Structure formats: C-alpha cells, structure tokens
py3Dmol code that shows the C-alpha trace and the ligand (Angstrom):
import py3Dmol

protein = """\
ATOM      1  CA  MET A   1     -16.942 -63.226  -6.932  1.00  0.00           C
ATOM      2  CA  ALA A   2     -13.983 -61.207  -6.351  1.00  0.00           C
ATOM      3  CA  LYS A   3     -11.357 -61.713  -3.599  1.00  0.00           C
ATOM      4  CA  LEU A   4     -11.659 -58.975  -1.082  1.00  0.00           C
ATOM      5  CA  ILE A   5      -8.508 -56.902  -0.380  1.00  0.00           C
ATOM      6  CA  ASP A   6      -8.526 -55.917   3.242  1.00  0.00           C
ATOM      7  CA  GLY A   7      -6.789 -52.493   3.698  1.00  0.00           C
ATOM      8  CA  HIS A   8      -7.067 -52.875   7.675  1.00  0.00           C
ATOM      9  CA  ALA A   9      -5.022 -56.048   7.567  1.00  0.00           C
ATOM     10  CA  ILE A  10      -2.296 -54.898   5.198  1.00  0.00           C
ATOM     11  CA  ALA A  11      -2.014 -51.504   7.255  1.00  0.00           C
ATOM     12  CA  GLU A  12      -1.522 -53.726  10.332  1.00  0.00           C
ATOM     13  CA  LYS A  13       1.417 -55.388   8.658  1.00  0.00           C
ATOM     14  CA  VAL A  14       2.964 -52.019   7.801  1.00  0.00           C
ATOM     15  CA  TYR A  15       2.418 -50.844  11.500  1.00  0.00           C
ATOM     16  CA  VAL A  16       4.490 -53.960  12.757  1.00  0.00           C
ATOM     17  CA  ASP A  17       7.420 -53.039  10.839  1.00  0.00           C
ATOM     18  CA  LEU A  18       7.067 -49.353  11.649  1.00  0.00           C
ATOM     19  CA  ARG A  19       6.946 -50.246  15.399  1.00  0.00           C
ATOM     20  CA  HIS A  20      10.256 -51.617  15.116  1.00  0.00           C
ATOM     21  CA  GLU A  21      11.670 -48.808  13.212  1.00  0.00           C
ATOM     22  CA  ILE A  22      10.419 -46.190  15.617  1.00  0.00           C
ATOM     23  CA  ALA A  23      11.778 -48.427  18.574  1.00  0.00           C
ATOM     24  CA  ASP A  24      15.306 -48.371  17.090  1.00  0.00           C
ATOM     25  CA  LEU A  25      14.849 -44.508  16.378  1.00  0.00           C
ATOM     26  CA  LYS A  26      13.777 -43.759  19.790  1.00  0.00           C
ATOM     27  CA  SER A  27      16.821 -45.951  21.280  1.00  0.00           C
ATOM     28  CA  LYS A  28      18.982 -43.407  19.245  1.00  0.00           C
ATOM     29  CA  GLY A  29      17.273 -40.668  21.141  1.00  0.00           C
ATOM     30  CA  VAL A  30      14.941 -39.565  18.258  1.00  0.00           C
ATOM     31  CA  THR A  31      11.308 -39.727  18.260  1.00  0.00           C
ATOM     32  CA  PRO A  32       9.793 -39.152  14.842  1.00  0.00           C
ATOM     33  CA  GLY A  33       7.417 -36.159  14.978  1.00  0.00           C
ATOM     34  CA  LEU A  34       4.521 -35.151  12.769  1.00  0.00           C
ATOM     35  CA  ALA A  35       2.499 -31.869  12.583  1.00  0.00           C
ATOM     36  CA  VAL A  36      -1.007 -31.841  11.085  1.00  0.00           C
ATOM     37  CA  ILE A  37      -2.705 -28.592  10.137  1.00  0.00           C
ATOM     38  CA  LEU A  38      -6.344 -28.263   9.575  1.00  0.00           C
ATOM     39  CA  VAL A  39      -7.690 -24.756   8.338  1.00  0.00           C
ATOM     40  CA  GLY A  40     -11.497 -24.431   8.695  1.00  0.00           C
ATOM     41  CA  ASP A  41     -14.074 -26.874   9.609  1.00  0.00           C
ATOM     42  CA  ASN A  42     -14.798 -29.301   6.830  1.00  0.00           C
ATOM     43  CA  PRO A  43     -16.384 -32.204   8.785  1.00  0.00           C
ATOM     44  CA  ALA A  44     -14.705 -34.846   6.406  1.00  0.00           C
ATOM     45  CA  SER A  45     -11.336 -33.258   6.787  1.00  0.00           C
ATOM     46  CA  ARG A  46     -11.605 -32.826  10.666  1.00  0.00           C
ATOM     47  CA  THR A  47     -12.117 -36.490  10.814  1.00  0.00           C
ATOM     48  CA  TYR A  48      -9.095 -37.630   8.824  1.00  0.00           C
ATOM     49  CA  VAL A  49      -7.064 -35.002  10.656  1.00  0.00           C
ATOM     50  CA  ARG A  50      -8.098 -36.654  13.909  1.00  0.00           C
ATOM     51  CA  SER A  51      -7.359 -40.066  12.803  1.00  0.00           C
ATOM     52  CA  LYS A  52      -3.972 -39.111  11.738  1.00  0.00           C
ATOM     53  CA  ASP A  53      -3.296 -37.700  15.084  1.00  0.00           C
ATOM     54  CA  LYS A  54      -4.735 -40.676  16.821  1.00  0.00           C
ATOM     55  CA  MET A  55      -2.657 -43.058  14.873  1.00  0.00           C
ATOM     56  CA  CYS A  56       0.552 -40.898  15.713  1.00  0.00           C
ATOM     57  CA  ARG A  57      -0.182 -41.518  19.265  1.00  0.00           C
ATOM     58  CA  GLU A  58      -0.816 -45.255  19.006  1.00  0.00           C
ATOM     59  CA  LEU A  59       2.590 -45.720  17.422  1.00  0.00           C
ATOM     60  CA  GLY A  60       4.334 -43.436  20.011  1.00  0.00           C
ATOM     61  CA  LEU A  61       5.131 -40.700  17.500  1.00  0.00           C
ATOM     62  CA  HIS A  62       5.347 -37.203  18.507  1.00  0.00           C
ATOM     63  CA  SER A  63       2.096 -35.336  17.259  1.00  0.00           C
ATOM     64  CA  MET A  64       0.889 -31.915  16.765  1.00  0.00           C
ATOM     65  CA  LYS A  65      -2.332 -31.050  15.764  1.00  0.00           C
ATOM     66  CA  PHE A  66      -3.359 -27.468  14.901  1.00  0.00           C
ATOM     67  CA  GLU A  67      -7.114 -26.745  14.088  1.00  0.00           C
ATOM     68  CA  LEU A  68      -7.063 -23.169  12.755  1.00  0.00           C
ATOM     69  CA  PRO A  69     -10.160 -20.988  12.327  1.00  0.00           C
ATOM     70  CA  ALA A  70     -11.629 -20.744   8.750  1.00  0.00           C
ATOM     71  CA  THR A  71     -10.628 -16.953   8.790  1.00  0.00           C
ATOM     72  CA  THR A  72      -6.996 -17.843   8.939  1.00  0.00           C
ATOM     73  CA  THR A  73      -5.101 -15.743   6.490  1.00  0.00           C
ATOM     74  CA  GLN A  74      -2.205 -17.077   3.906  1.00  0.00           C
ATOM     75  CA  VAL A  75       0.443 -14.884   6.074  1.00  0.00           C
ATOM     76  CA  GLU A  76      -0.785 -16.664   9.283  1.00  0.00           C
ATOM     77  CA  LEU A  77      -0.658 -20.139   7.777  1.00  0.00           C
ATOM     78  CA  LEU A  78       2.740 -19.297   6.159  1.00  0.00           C
ATOM     79  CA  ALA A  79       4.189 -18.164   9.595  1.00  0.00           C
ATOM     80  CA  ARG A  80       2.929 -21.558  11.184  1.00  0.00           C
ATOM     81  CA  VAL A  81       4.602 -23.646   8.302  1.00  0.00           C
ATOM     82  CA  GLN A  82       7.979 -21.453   8.685  1.00  0.00           C
ATOM     83  CA  GLU A  83       7.786 -22.272  12.558  1.00  0.00           C
ATOM     84  CA  LEU A  84       7.283 -25.923  11.915  1.00  0.00           C
ATOM     85  CA  ASN A  85       9.893 -26.003   9.168  1.00  0.00           C
ATOM     86  CA  HIS A  86      12.458 -24.713  11.940  1.00  0.00           C
ATOM     87  CA  ASP A  87      11.087 -26.934  14.811  1.00  0.00           C
ATOM     88  CA  PRO A  88      13.612 -29.959  15.310  1.00  0.00           C
ATOM     89  CA  ALA A  89      11.020 -31.980  17.048  1.00  0.00           C
ATOM     90  CA  ILE A  90       9.028 -32.224  13.879  1.00  0.00           C
ATOM     91  CA  HIS A  91      10.033 -34.220  11.029  1.00  0.00           C
ATOM     92  CA  GLY A  92       6.856 -34.151   8.817  1.00  0.00           C
ATOM     93  CA  ILE A  93       4.106 -31.455   8.261  1.00  0.00           C
ATOM     94  CA  LEU A  94       0.860 -31.920   6.546  1.00  0.00           C
ATOM     95  CA  VAL A  95      -1.744 -29.209   5.564  1.00  0.00           C
ATOM     96  CA  GLN A  96      -5.054 -30.785   5.214  1.00  0.00           C
ATOM     97  CA  SER A  97      -6.655 -30.369   1.786  1.00  0.00           C
ATOM     98  CA  PRO A  98      -8.870 -28.562   0.838  1.00  0.00           C
ATOM     99  CA  PRO A  99      -8.211 -25.375   2.443  1.00  0.00           C
ATOM    100  CA  PRO A 100     -10.547 -22.448   2.526  1.00  0.00           C
ATOM    101  CA  LYS A 101     -10.761 -20.117  -0.515  1.00  0.00           C
ATOM    102  CA  GLN A 102      -8.376 -17.571   0.588  1.00  0.00           C
ATOM    103  CA  ILE A 103      -5.662 -19.891   1.016  1.00  0.00           C
ATOM    104  CA  ASP A 104      -3.272 -20.273  -1.865  1.00  0.00           C
ATOM    105  CA  GLU A 105      -2.486 -24.200  -1.456  1.00  0.00           C
ATOM    106  CA  ALA A 106       0.287 -24.222  -4.109  1.00  0.00           C
ATOM    107  CA  ALA A 107       2.033 -21.308  -2.283  1.00  0.00           C
ATOM    108  CA  ILE A 108       1.769 -23.181   1.109  1.00  0.00           C
ATOM    109  CA  VAL A 109       3.181 -26.455  -0.366  1.00  0.00           C
ATOM    110  CA  ARG A 110       6.182 -24.402  -1.875  1.00  0.00           C
ATOM    111  CA  ALA A 111       6.672 -22.981   1.717  1.00  0.00           C
ATOM    112  CA  LEU A 112       7.169 -26.395   3.167  1.00  0.00           C
ATOM    113  CA  ASP A 113      10.682 -27.745   3.758  1.00  0.00           C
ATOM    114  CA  PRO A 114      10.477 -30.541   1.146  1.00  0.00           C
ATOM    115  CA  ARG A 115      12.229 -32.818   3.496  1.00  0.00           C
ATOM    116  CA  LYS A 116       9.441 -32.578   5.971  1.00  0.00           C
ATOM    117  CA  ASP A 117       6.676 -32.618   3.118  1.00  0.00           C
ATOM    118  CA  VAL A 118       5.308 -35.970   4.182  1.00  0.00           C
ATOM    119  CA  ASP A 119       2.399 -35.562   1.758  1.00  0.00           C
ATOM    120  CA  GLY A 120       5.024 -35.429  -1.157  1.00  0.00           C
ATOM    121  CA  PHE A 121       3.142 -32.578  -2.822  1.00  0.00           C
ATOM    122  CA  HIS A 122       6.143 -30.079  -3.027  1.00  0.00           C
ATOM    123  CA  PRO A 123       7.502 -29.669  -6.680  1.00  0.00           C
ATOM    124  CA  GLU A 124      10.938 -31.224  -5.460  1.00  0.00           C
ATOM    125  CA  ASN A 125       9.258 -34.412  -4.156  1.00  0.00           C
ATOM    126  CA  ILE A 126       7.272 -34.490  -7.503  1.00  0.00           C
ATOM    127  CA  ALA A 127      10.343 -34.274  -9.579  1.00  0.00           C
ATOM    128  CA  LYS A 128      12.095 -36.822  -7.396  1.00  0.00           C
ATOM    129  CA  LEU A 129       9.211 -39.107  -8.158  1.00  0.00           C
ATOM    130  CA  ALA A 130       9.260 -38.584 -11.852  1.00  0.00           C
ATOM    131  CA  LEU A 131      13.152 -38.944 -11.715  1.00  0.00           C
ATOM    132  CA  GLY A 132      12.910 -42.230  -9.747  1.00  0.00           C
ATOM    133  CA  ASP A 133      15.111 -40.830  -6.921  1.00  0.00           C
ATOM    134  CA  PRO A 134      14.300 -42.703  -3.810  1.00  0.00           C
ATOM    135  CA  THR A 135      15.111 -39.883  -1.422  1.00  0.00           C
ATOM    136  CA  GLY A 136      11.873 -38.209  -2.393  1.00  0.00           C
ATOM    137  CA  LEU A 137       8.681 -38.485  -0.336  1.00  0.00           C
ATOM    138  CA  VAL A 138       5.858 -40.032  -2.447  1.00  0.00           C
ATOM    139  CA  PRO A 139       2.293 -38.792  -1.849  1.00  0.00           C
ATOM    140  CA  CYS A 140       0.562 -41.237   0.625  1.00  0.00           C
ATOM    141  CA  THR A 141      -2.459 -42.617  -1.124  1.00  0.00           C
ATOM    142  CA  PRO A 142      -0.365 -43.651  -4.406  1.00  0.00           C
ATOM    143  CA  LEU A 143       2.006 -45.248  -2.104  1.00  0.00           C
ATOM    144  CA  GLY A 144      -0.725 -47.203  -0.067  1.00  0.00           C
ATOM    145  CA  VAL A 145      -2.143 -48.331  -3.362  1.00  0.00           C
ATOM    146  CA  GLN A 146       1.029 -49.563  -4.564  1.00  0.00           C
ATOM    147  CA  ARG A 147       1.470 -51.681  -1.180  1.00  0.00           C
ATOM    148  CA  LEU A 148      -1.957 -53.069  -1.339  1.00  0.00           C
ATOM    149  CA  LEU A 149      -1.155 -54.597  -4.537  1.00  0.00           C
ATOM    150  CA  ILE A 150       2.214 -55.826  -3.494  1.00  0.00           C
ATOM    151  CA  GLU A 151       0.849 -57.388  -0.453  1.00  0.00           C
ATOM    152  CA  SER A 152      -2.067 -58.948  -2.131  1.00  0.00           C
ATOM    153  CA  LYS A 153       0.576 -60.511  -4.629  1.00  0.00           C
ATOM    154  CA  ILE A 154      -1.151 -58.705  -7.684  1.00  0.00           C
ATOM    155  CA  GLU A 155       1.459 -58.477 -10.334  1.00  0.00           C
ATOM    156  CA  ILE A 156       2.105 -54.842 -11.343  1.00  0.00           C
ATOM    157  CA  ASP A 157       5.101 -55.559 -13.629  1.00  0.00           C
ATOM    158  CA  GLY A 158       4.148 -55.521 -17.298  1.00  0.00           C
ATOM    159  CA  ALA A 159       0.269 -55.231 -16.241  1.00  0.00           C
ATOM    160  CA  HIS A 160      -1.977 -52.478 -18.016  1.00  0.00           C
ATOM    161  CA  VAL A 161      -3.056 -50.132 -15.264  1.00  0.00           C
ATOM    162  CA  VAL A 162      -5.631 -47.589 -15.868  1.00  0.00           C
ATOM    163  CA  VAL A 163      -5.778 -44.710 -13.542  1.00  0.00           C
ATOM    164  CA  LEU A 164      -9.312 -42.899 -13.654  1.00  0.00           C
ATOM    165  CA  GLY A 165      -8.637 -39.348 -12.315  1.00  0.00           C
ATOM    166  CA  ARG A 166      -5.719 -37.065 -12.788  1.00  0.00           C
ATOM    167  CA  SER A 167      -5.600 -35.222  -9.548  1.00  0.00           C
ATOM    168  CA  MET A 168      -2.170 -34.178  -7.816  1.00  0.00           C
ATOM    169  CA  ILE A 169      -2.943 -35.989  -4.750  1.00  0.00           C
ATOM    170  CA  VAL A 170      -3.791 -39.411  -6.356  1.00  0.00           C
ATOM    171  CA  GLY A 171      -3.844 -39.658 -10.206  1.00  0.00           C
ATOM    172  CA  LYS A 172      -0.944 -38.107 -11.559  1.00  0.00           C
ATOM    173  CA  PRO A 173       1.596 -39.313  -8.731  1.00  0.00           C
ATOM    174  CA  LEU A 174       0.007 -42.771  -9.022  1.00  0.00           C
ATOM    175  CA  ALA A 175       0.719 -42.998 -12.694  1.00  0.00           C
ATOM    176  CA  LEU A 176       4.172 -41.726 -12.126  1.00  0.00           C
ATOM    177  CA  LEU A 177       4.835 -44.249  -9.568  1.00  0.00           C
ATOM    178  CA  LEU A 178       3.505 -47.350 -11.063  1.00  0.00           C
ATOM    179  CA  MET A 179       5.282 -46.597 -14.420  1.00  0.00           C
ATOM    180  CA  GLN A 180       8.892 -46.401 -12.487  1.00  0.00           C
ATOM    181  CA  LYS A 181      11.491 -48.903 -13.691  1.00  0.00           C
ATOM    182  CA  ASN A 182      11.441 -51.394 -10.745  1.00  0.00           C
ATOM    183  CA  LYS A 183       9.920 -54.678 -10.001  1.00  0.00           C
ATOM    184  CA  ASN A 184       7.256 -53.210  -7.956  1.00  0.00           C
ATOM    185  CA  ALA A 185       6.121 -50.980 -10.856  1.00  0.00           C
ATOM    186  CA  ASN A 186       6.947 -51.355 -14.472  1.00  0.00           C
ATOM    187  CA  ALA A 187       3.270 -51.024 -15.579  1.00  0.00           C
ATOM    188  CA  THR A 188       2.016 -49.828 -18.734  1.00  0.00           C
ATOM    189  CA  VAL A 189      -0.208 -46.801 -17.309  1.00  0.00           C
ATOM    190  CA  THR A 190      -3.120 -45.089 -19.024  1.00  0.00           C
ATOM    191  CA  VAL A 191      -4.554 -42.197 -17.199  1.00  0.00           C
ATOM    192  CA  ALA A 192      -8.236 -41.590 -18.067  1.00  0.00           C
ATOM    193  CA  HIS A 193     -10.411 -38.540 -16.806  1.00  0.00           C
ATOM    194  CA  SER A 194     -13.773 -36.675 -17.307  1.00  0.00           C
ATOM    195  CA  ARG A 195     -12.697 -35.624 -20.772  1.00  0.00           C
ATOM    196  CA  SER A 196     -11.315 -39.189 -21.954  1.00  0.00           C
ATOM    197  CA  ARG A 197     -13.315 -40.253 -24.965  1.00  0.00           C
ATOM    198  CA  ASP A 198     -14.667 -43.968 -25.008  1.00  0.00           C
ATOM    199  CA  LEU A 199     -14.048 -44.176 -21.403  1.00  0.00           C
ATOM    200  CA  GLU A 200     -15.638 -47.853 -21.206  1.00  0.00           C
ATOM    201  CA  LYS A 201     -13.383 -49.098 -24.041  1.00  0.00           C
ATOM    202  CA  ILE A 202     -10.297 -47.896 -22.087  1.00  0.00           C
ATOM    203  CA  THR A 203     -11.193 -48.932 -18.601  1.00  0.00           C
ATOM    204  CA  ARG A 204     -12.158 -52.446 -19.969  1.00  0.00           C
ATOM    205  CA  SER A 205      -8.683 -52.901 -21.387  1.00  0.00           C
ATOM    206  CA  ALA A 206      -7.358 -52.639 -17.835  1.00  0.00           C
ATOM    207  CA  ASP A 207      -5.753 -55.614 -15.714  1.00  0.00           C
ATOM    208  CA  ILE A 208      -5.808 -53.162 -12.688  1.00  0.00           C
ATOM    209  CA  LEU A 209      -8.283 -50.411 -12.724  1.00  0.00           C
ATOM    210  CA  ILE A 210      -7.889 -47.648 -10.265  1.00  0.00           C
ATOM    211  CA  ALA A 211     -10.792 -45.335  -9.509  1.00  0.00           C
ATOM    212  CA  ALA A 212      -9.993 -41.898  -7.982  1.00  0.00           C
ATOM    213  CA  ILE A 213     -12.533 -39.449  -9.536  1.00  0.00           C
ATOM    214  CA  GLY A 214     -14.418 -38.679  -6.579  1.00  0.00           C
ATOM    215  CA  ARG A 215     -17.843 -39.512  -7.996  1.00  0.00           C
ATOM    216  CA  ALA A 216     -19.976 -42.118  -5.872  1.00  0.00           C
ATOM    217  CA  ASN A 217     -20.545 -45.520  -7.717  1.00  0.00           C
ATOM    218  CA  PHE A 218     -19.261 -44.110 -11.061  1.00  0.00           C
ATOM    219  CA  VAL A 219     -17.593 -47.357 -12.133  1.00  0.00           C
ATOM    220  CA  ARG A 220     -20.289 -49.880 -13.322  1.00  0.00           C
ATOM    221  CA  ALA A 221     -20.066 -53.457 -14.338  1.00  0.00           C
ATOM    222  CA  GLN A 222     -19.506 -52.515 -18.026  1.00  0.00           C
ATOM    223  CA  HIS A 223     -16.471 -50.534 -17.175  1.00  0.00           C
ATOM    224  CA  VAL A 224     -14.493 -53.627 -16.059  1.00  0.00           C
ATOM    225  CA  CYS A 225     -13.369 -56.887 -17.880  1.00  0.00           C
ATOM    226  CA  ASP A 226     -13.818 -60.196 -16.387  1.00  0.00           C
ATOM    227  CA  GLY A 227     -11.043 -60.789 -14.024  1.00  0.00           C
ATOM    228  CA  ALA A 228      -9.628 -57.175 -13.704  1.00  0.00           C
ATOM    229  CA  VAL A 229      -8.361 -55.964 -10.179  1.00  0.00           C
ATOM    230  CA  VAL A 230     -10.346 -53.069  -8.988  1.00  0.00           C
ATOM    231  CA  ILE A 231      -8.845 -50.574  -6.425  1.00  0.00           C
ATOM    232  CA  ASP A 232     -11.322 -47.923  -4.990  1.00  0.00           C
ATOM    233  CA  VAL A 233      -9.710 -44.722  -3.999  1.00  0.00           C
ATOM    234  CA  GLY A 234     -12.967 -42.843  -3.534  1.00  0.00           C
ATOM    235  CA  ILE A 235     -14.434 -41.687  -0.230  1.00  0.00           C
ATOM    236  CA  ASN A 236     -17.960 -40.152  -0.989  1.00  0.00           C
ATOM    237  CA  ARG A 237     -20.618 -39.305   1.339  1.00  0.00           C
ATOM    238  CA  VAL A 238     -24.087 -40.001   0.162  1.00  0.00           C
ATOM    239  CA  LYS A 239     -27.300 -39.040   2.069  1.00  0.00           C
ATOM    240  CA  ASP A 240     -28.666 -41.977   4.208  1.00  0.00           C
ATOM    241  CA  ALA A 241     -31.845 -41.244   6.249  1.00  0.00           C
ATOM    242  CA  VAL A 242     -31.426 -44.785   8.040  1.00  0.00           C
ATOM    243  CA  SER A 243     -27.597 -43.840   9.389  1.00  0.00           C
ATOM    244  CA  GLU A 244     -27.435 -42.288  12.618  1.00  0.00           C
ATOM    245  CA  ARG A 245     -24.878 -39.868  10.982  1.00  0.00           C
ATOM    246  CA  GLY A 246     -27.315 -39.141   8.099  1.00  0.00           C
ATOM    247  CA  TYR A 247     -24.804 -40.431   5.409  1.00  0.00           C
ATOM    248  CA  ARG A 248     -22.793 -43.286   4.522  1.00  0.00           C
ATOM    249  CA  LEU A 249     -19.456 -43.485   2.744  1.00  0.00           C
ATOM    250  CA  VAL A 250     -19.242 -45.053  -0.772  1.00  0.00           C
ATOM    251  CA  GLY A 251     -16.509 -45.365  -3.084  1.00  0.00           C
ATOM    252  CA  ASP A 252     -16.231 -44.420  -7.074  1.00  0.00           C
ATOM    253  CA  VAL A 253     -17.074 -48.237  -7.614  1.00  0.00           C
ATOM    254  CA  ALA A 254     -20.578 -49.604  -7.687  1.00  0.00           C
ATOM    255  CA  PHE A 255     -19.418 -52.451  -5.408  1.00  0.00           C
ATOM    256  CA  ASP A 256     -21.693 -55.086  -5.565  1.00  0.00           C
ATOM    257  CA  GLU A 257     -22.029 -55.314  -9.505  1.00  0.00           C
ATOM    258  CA  VAL A 258     -18.233 -54.803 -10.124  1.00  0.00           C
ATOM    259  CA  ALA A 259     -17.362 -57.489  -7.457  1.00  0.00           C
ATOM    260  CA  THR A 260     -19.256 -60.045  -9.759  1.00  0.00           C
ATOM    261  CA  LYS A 261     -16.737 -59.657 -12.596  1.00  0.00           C
ATOM    262  CA  ALA A 262     -13.531 -58.601 -10.730  1.00  0.00           C
ATOM    263  CA  SER A 263     -11.002 -60.956  -9.536  1.00  0.00           C
ATOM    264  CA  ALA A 264     -10.022 -58.652  -6.648  1.00  0.00           C
ATOM    265  CA  ILE A 265     -11.619 -55.639  -5.101  1.00  0.00           C
ATOM    266  CA  THR A 266     -11.111 -53.051  -2.462  1.00  0.00           C
ATOM    267  CA  PRO A 267     -14.114 -51.968  -0.145  1.00  0.00           C
ATOM    268  CA  VAL A 268     -14.881 -48.701   0.989  1.00  0.00           C
ATOM    269  CA  PRO A 269     -14.607 -48.104   3.717  1.00  0.00           C
ATOM    270  CA  GLY A 270     -11.677 -50.382   4.748  1.00  0.00           C
ATOM    271  CA  GLY A 271      -9.478 -50.499   1.616  1.00  0.00           C
ATOM    272  CA  VAL A 272      -7.324 -47.495   0.319  1.00  0.00           C
ATOM    273  CA  GLY A 273      -8.170 -45.430   3.474  1.00  0.00           C
ATOM    274  CA  PRO A 274      -6.350 -47.219   6.132  1.00  0.00           C
ATOM    275  CA  MET A 275      -3.446 -47.686   3.834  1.00  0.00           C
ATOM    276  CA  THR A 276      -3.335 -43.726   3.473  1.00  0.00           C
ATOM    277  CA  ILE A 277      -2.813 -43.222   7.007  1.00  0.00           C
ATOM    278  CA  ALA A 278      -0.170 -46.056   7.192  1.00  0.00           C
ATOM    279  CA  MET A 279       1.803 -44.397   4.396  1.00  0.00           C
ATOM    280  CA  LEU A 280       1.665 -41.195   6.241  1.00  0.00           C
ATOM    281  CA  MET A 281       3.223 -42.798   9.373  1.00  0.00           C
ATOM    282  CA  SER A 282       5.802 -44.483   7.058  1.00  0.00           C
ATOM    283  CA  ASN A 283       6.668 -41.205   5.182  1.00  0.00           C
ATOM    284  CA  THR A 284       7.126 -39.350   8.781  1.00  0.00           C
ATOM    285  CA  VAL A 285       9.512 -42.125   9.964  1.00  0.00           C
ATOM    286  CA  LYS A 286      11.322 -42.011   6.517  1.00  0.00           C
ATOM    287  CA  ALA A 287      11.620 -38.285   6.753  1.00  0.00           C
ATOM    288  CA  CYS A 288      12.818 -38.503  10.409  1.00  0.00           C
ATOM    289  CA  ARG A 289      15.495 -41.132   9.411  1.00  0.00           C
ATOM    290  CA  GLN A 290      16.528 -39.179   6.294  1.00  0.00           C
ATOM    291  CA  PHE A 291      16.746 -35.766   8.096  1.00  0.00           C
ATOM    292  CA  GLY A 292      16.126 -36.575  11.851  1.00  0.00           C
ATOM    293  CA  ARG A 293      18.740 -36.330  14.418  1.00  0.00           C
ATOM    294  CA  GLY A 294      19.141 -32.462  14.177  1.00  0.00           C
ATOM    295  CA  GLY A 295      19.518 -32.890  10.462  1.00  0.00           C
ATOM    296  CA  SER A 296      21.818 -31.225   8.102  1.00  0.00           C
ATOM    297  CA  PRO A 297      20.793 -27.544   7.043  1.00  0.00           C
ATOM    298  CA  GLU A 298      21.399 -28.344   3.424  1.00  0.00           C
ATOM    299  CA  PRO A 299      18.853 -29.901   1.230  1.00  0.00           C
ATOM    300  CA  THR A 300      19.835 -33.536   0.401  1.00  0.00           C
ATOM    301  CA  ALA A 301      18.836 -33.180  -3.227  1.00  0.00           C
ATOM    302  CA  ASN A 302      22.129 -34.498  -4.724  1.00  0.00           C
ATOM    303  CA  ALA A 303      22.762 -37.361  -1.972  1.00  0.00           C
ATOM    304  CA  ASN A 304      21.595 -39.754  -4.280  1.00  0.00           C
ATOM    305  CA  PRO A 305      21.633 -38.807  -7.869  1.00  0.00           C
ATOM    306  CA  ALA A 306      18.673 -39.603 -10.009  1.00  0.00           C
ATOM    307  CA  ARG A 307      18.770 -42.683 -12.608  1.00  0.00           C
ATOM    308  CA  ILE A 308      17.185 -41.442 -15.873  1.00  0.00           C
ATOM    309  CA  ASP A 309      15.592 -44.458 -17.694  1.00  0.00           C
TER     310      ASP A 309
END
"""
ligand_1 = """\
11
LIG
N -6.925 -34.349 1.315
C -7.419 -35.612 1.063
N -6.330 -36.426 0.914
C -5.223 -35.698 1.486
C -3.960 -36.158 1.386
O -3.540 -37.038 1.303
N -3.082 -35.292 2.311
C -3.615 -33.938 2.478
N -2.661 -33.035 2.955
N -4.963 -33.541 2.152
C -5.839 -34.615 1.812
"""
view = py3Dmol.view(width=600, height=400)
view.addModel(protein, "pdb")
view.setStyle({"model": 0}, {"cartoon": {"style": "trace"}})
view.addModel(ligand_1, "xyz")
view.setStyle({"model": 1}, {"stick": {}})
view.zoomTo()
view.show()
C-alpha cells in the first residue's frame, strides 16, 4: 500500500518559513500585499479565492479581494489591473481563472506587471522559467508539486516524470520546471495528453506520474507501474446525493486501486491543493522581496542573466 503524501503537513512547513520572512519584511516596514480578482460567480473559483484571502489574513499579509460581476467588461478589468499595477501596497496580483467568456484572459495576463504576476502566467515569467532565470515567478501548482516531492524525499533527479496534461496552468510549466538543470529537477520529462497514442504504455514507464487532465478518476491501476509515485493535481466535483453539498471532490486518479500499486500517492483533497495556496503566499513574499520597498520602476529582467544549458 502506498505511503500517503500529506499536503497539509508540508504546506504547514512552508508557512513556518514564510512567517519568519514576513516578520523580517515587516520589521523593515514592508508588508507583502496580494490582490485577488474574481470575475463572475463560478462556485469553485469563489471557494478558491476565499481560501487565498483567508490564508493571507492568517499570515498577516495585506490582502485585497475583488469580487466583480459576471458582466464586467475587458476595459473595466484592465482598468482594475492597471490600478493594482501602480499600487505600492500590492506586490502580487492574481486574476482567478477561468473568467467569463467576454474576457480575453491572455490580454489580461499580458497587462499585469510581470513583477507582480504571482501566478507566473505572464510571457516574461514563462520565458524566465524556460531560461532557468531564478528572478522569475513560477506558477503555483507546479511549484507546489515540486515542493511536495522534495519534502517527501522522492528523488526527481534522473527520474522519468510523466505529466498527464498540457495546460498553461499546470502541465507545460511543470514540465519546464522539472527538466531544469538543478538538483531539485534534472528529470526526464514526458508530457502526455488527450491525443497521445499508447497512453498506458507511456504512463506505465513513469517513475513519477503527475495527473493534471481534469477528468475524474481517469488514471486507473493499469496506467501505473508497481512502485511509482503518483501525484494527483485534479480537483473534480462529482455529484453525491449523500453529501450535504450535493457533490464531493475527487482527483484525476482512481485513488483506491492506484494506491495498491504506487509507492507514494497524494490524496484529493489534502494533497496538491494546500500546496498551491502555500506557493501563492510564497510567490507574494518573493515578489515583495524582489520589488517591494517602493520598488525600482524598471523591470528587473537583466538583473540576473539567464544561464542557457
Ligand atoms: N484557476 C485554477 N487554478 C488557478 C491558478 O493557479 N491561478 C489562477 N489565477 N486561476 C486558477
């Protein structure tokens, strides 16, 4: 039976370190600030935004939460982003995804000051991730997955990691992160997706299988080799008449059957989810450290030249 990787316990370790860093910044007169914007009334997004705001408050960060109507226009949202770009009390800005249809999400991301892009979705941050430039902000879920593996003493260096899913939020940045040339990465990464041929053959060759495809219970026992580490990024709502809420959360992995073959596995909920929020807090503190204290008006793109290898 697989060892359970406890995302809450590992997130708590992250918060112990962050609390020290936040206290240090505050002693220098700076409080890291995060602004979270939700457009519309997607119930799952609303829950995520509230947890992010709550965690900021628990850590003593400055937090601003905007819940804008579903009819918000592109121009209105851009104006809000510009205002926050220029607000010296705000070091991180996050626009919850997915926004309503009338919003051009890519244009909103490009409008963010990349130094405040704590989601790590701005093209400048994606480029820095690809280049291995440590001044970039890295997307929170990939960062959380890497940290879970490191804290669980699972060797990434030299391992074959199969990432199932190619989203801009998880699959693509996770592949870039784990293939980087450093001791907490150095993986051989395969990205598989809905169009991959012989999917089971690919996933069975994984030492570490990371499921991020957004399909409930998609990964079954036959997808996993004995002893593999399985990380489940999925958070899917499935109808459940017995539950008070009328639904329950399940991952992309059929937990019970996969746990009999894997050596370690994350649960849903309580695995990757708490780490995503912890990494958002960590990115906000990093953004504050790099650009806080009034900040330099010039982007820091060349402050730390990228290594190309
Ligand atoms: N929606 C689901 N995950 C994320 C995330 O990491 N960031 C944002 N902005 N929206 C999301």
